C-alpha positions as CSV (number, residue, x, y, z in Angstrom):
1,M,0.0,0.0,0.0
2,T,1.4,3.4,-1.0
3,P,1.3,6.5,1.1
4,S,-1.2,8.0,-1.2
5,Q,-3.6,5.1,-0.5
6,L,-3.1,5.7,3.3
7,Y,-3.3,9.5,3.1
8,H,-6.3,9.7,0.7
9,Q,-8.4,12.7,0.1
10,A,-10.9,12.0,3.0
11,I,-8.0,11.9,5.5
12,L,-6.6,15.1,4.0
13,D,-9.9,16.8,4.2
14,A,-10.7,15.8,7.7
15,A,-7.2,16.8,8.9
16,A,-7.6,20.2,7.2
17,A,-11.0,20.8,8.6
18,R,-9.6,20.7,12.2
19,T,-13.2,20.4,13.6
20,G,-13.0,21.0,17.3
21,D,-9.5,22.4,17.2
22,G,-8.7,24.5,20.3
23,T,-9.4,24.5,24.0
24,L,-12.5,24.7,26.1
25,Q,-12.9,27.5,28.7
26,N,-13.6,25.7,32.0
27,P,-13.6,22.1,30.8
28,H,-14.9,19.5,33.2
29,A,-11.8,17.4,32.4
30,S,-8.7,17.4,30.2
31,A,-6.4,14.6,29.2
32,R,-3.1,14.5,27.3
33,V,-1.8,11.4,25.6
34,D,1.6,11.0,23.9
35,N,2.9,8.5,21.5
36,P,6.6,8.3,22.3
37,L,7.4,6.2,19.2
38,C,6.3,8.9,16.7
39,G,6.0,12.0,18.8
40,D,2.3,12.5,18.3
41,R,0.6,14.4,21.1
42,V,-3.1,15.0,21.7
43,R,-4.8,17.1,24.4
44,I,-8.6,16.8,24.7
45,D,-10.9,19.0,26.8
46,V,-14.4,17.8,27.5
47,A,-17.6,19.1,29.1
48,V,-20.3,16.6,30.1
49,S,-24.0,17.2,30.9
50,G,-26.6,14.6,31.7
51,G,-24.2,11.7,30.9
52,R,-23.6,13.1,27.4
53,L,-20.6,14.9,25.9
54,E,-21.7,18.4,25.6
55,R,-18.6,20.0,24.2
56,V,-15.1,18.8,23.1
57,A,-12.0,20.5,21.9
58,H,-8.6,19.2,21.0
59,E,-5.0,20.3,20.4
60,V,-3.0,17.9,18.2
61,R,0.6,17.9,17.4
62,G,0.8,14.9,15.2
63,C,0.5,13.4,11.8
64,L,-2.4,13.7,9.4
65,L,-4.0,10.5,10.7
66,C,-4.0,11.8,14.2
67,E,-5.3,15.2,13.1
68,A,-8.1,13.6,11.0
69,A,-9.2,11.3,13.9
70,A,-9.3,14.3,16.3
71,S,-11.4,16.2,13.7
72,V,-13.9,13.3,13.4
73,I,-14.2,13.4,17.2
74,G,-14.8,17.2,17.1
75,G,-17.5,16.8,14.6
76,Q,-19.3,13.7,15.8
77,A,-18.7,13.2,19.5
78,P,-20.8,16.1,21.0
79,G,-24.2,14.8,22.0
80,E,-23.1,11.2,22.4
81,R,-23.5,9.3,25.7
82,V,-20.3,8.9,27.6
83,E,-20.7,5.1,27.7
84,T,-21.1,5.1,23.9
85,L,-17.9,7.0,23.4
86,I,-16.0,4.6,25.7
87,E,-17.4,1.6,23.8
88,L,-16.6,3.4,20.5
89,R,-12.9,3.3,21.2
90,Q,-12.8,-0.5,21.4
91,A,-15.0,-0.8,18.3
92,L,-12.5,1.4,16.4
93,R,-9.6,-0.6,17.7
94,D,-11.3,-3.7,16.5
95,F,-12.0,-2.2,13.1
96,L,-8.4,-1.0,12.6
97,G,-7.3,-4.6,13.4
98,D,-9.8,-6.1,10.9
99,D,-11.3,-3.7,8.4
100,S,-13.7,-6.3,7.2
101,L,-15.7,-5.5,10.4
102,G,-16.7,-2.1,9.1
103,P,-16.7,1.1,11.1
104,P,-18.7,1.5,14.2
105,K,-22.4,2.3,13.5
106,R,-23.3,6.0,13.4
107,W,-19.6,6.8,13.0
108,L,-19.4,5.9,9.3
109,A,-16.8,8.7,8.8
110,L,-14.3,6.3,10.4
111,Q,-14.4,4.2,7.3
112,M,-11.8,6.6,6.0
113,F,-9.3,4.9,8.3
114,A,-9.8,1.4,6.7
115,P,-6.4,1.5,5.0
116,V,-4.7,1.9,8.4
117,A,-5.7,-1.7,9.1
118,H,-2.8,-2.7,6.8
119,H,-0.3,-0.5,8.7
120,K,0.0,-1.8,12.2
121,S,2.4,1.0,13.2
122,R,-0.1,3.7,12.1
123,R,-3.1,2.4,14.1
124,D,-1.9,4.2,17.2
125,C,-1.9,7.5,15.3
126,V,-5.7,7.1,14.8
127,M,-6.3,5.7,18.3
128,L,-4.4,8.5,20.1
129,P,-7.3,11.1,20.0
130,F,-9.8,8.4,21.1
131,D,-7.5,7.3,23.9
132,A,-7.3,10.9,25.1
133,L,-11.0,11.4,24.8
134,V,-11.8,8.3,26.9
135,K,-9.1,9.3,29.5
136,A,-10.8,12.7,29.8
137,L,-14.3,11.2,30.0
138,E,-13.2,8.8,32.7
139,Q,-12.2,11.8,34.9
140,C,-15.7,13.3,34.6
141,D,-18.6,13.1,36.9
142,T,-21.0,11.6,34.4
143,S,-24.0,12.5,36.6
144,R,-23.6,16.1,35.7
């Protein structure tokens, strides 16, 4: 698989969109996750209300895959139940390990990461924003 197949137009567009880029004023929780192997770094701020993610923002210093994954979170995660987002991380990990599974339901945008299934070393780049999101959510009082 060539780099152009891995970094196809949907990945480029999502990374460029930077949906949710920035920080939240007065977040309920924040988490930072680093990948020491490649140097990617993601910080996620979250605000939770009624057991749902109300607002999310991210700061990414990483590759296009990491930026695209964070942008998908910024666009699709608000309004989701906290439990759903925690389950989503594992569903995405499973999908990246076996792209025949298909992307998690209601998150069809994650289909763009199917080529990553063939690049084990790049899976962590996609997972990093989701790991940071879950880490932040686990710090929240979900009864808010």
